[in-house]
C-alpha positions, 0 to 999 in steps of 0.5 A, a space after each residue: 546458406 546465410 549465417 543468422 546473427 544472434 544477438 547475447 542474450 545478456 545484451 538484450 536483457 541490459 537492452 530492455 532493463 534499460 528501457 523499463 528503468 528510462 521508462 520509470 523515471 518518465 513516469 516519475 516525472 509525470 504530475 499528479 492528476 488533481 482532482 479528477 477523483 474528488 479525494 484529497 488528503 485531509 491529514 496524516 497520522 501516524 497509526 502507531 503499534 507493534 510490527 506491520 499491518 495486514 488490512 484495515 477496516 472502517 466502521 463509519 457507525 462508530 468511528 474506528 478503524 480496526 487494524 489488522 496486525 499479527 499480534 492483535 487487532 488495534 483498534 483507532 479512534 479517527 476523532 481522538 486520531 489514538 489507538 483506544 484498544 487492542 484486541 488479542 489474537 494472533 496473525 490476523 488477517 483481516 476484520 468484518 463488521 457485522 451489525 
């Protein structure tokens, strides 16, 4: 009977990791596609506020962006680029706008 030659798991893991890193490096060098979606960056705005944020909701009629946060909801005016109010809540994960 012929002896099987097995590759140790550690060697296989290193080869797999190096392959993945190589693919990531190649993808990082690829130029971004332009114009395919029609979207483009107009400006960057700092949203401010305490802590991170979860989901965002936009009210196009009132021109407000609602930012759900751990300690409440920040109300951002998209025309003045400022926080114009807060809604006190605890651990908010989203906002729904009803008409």
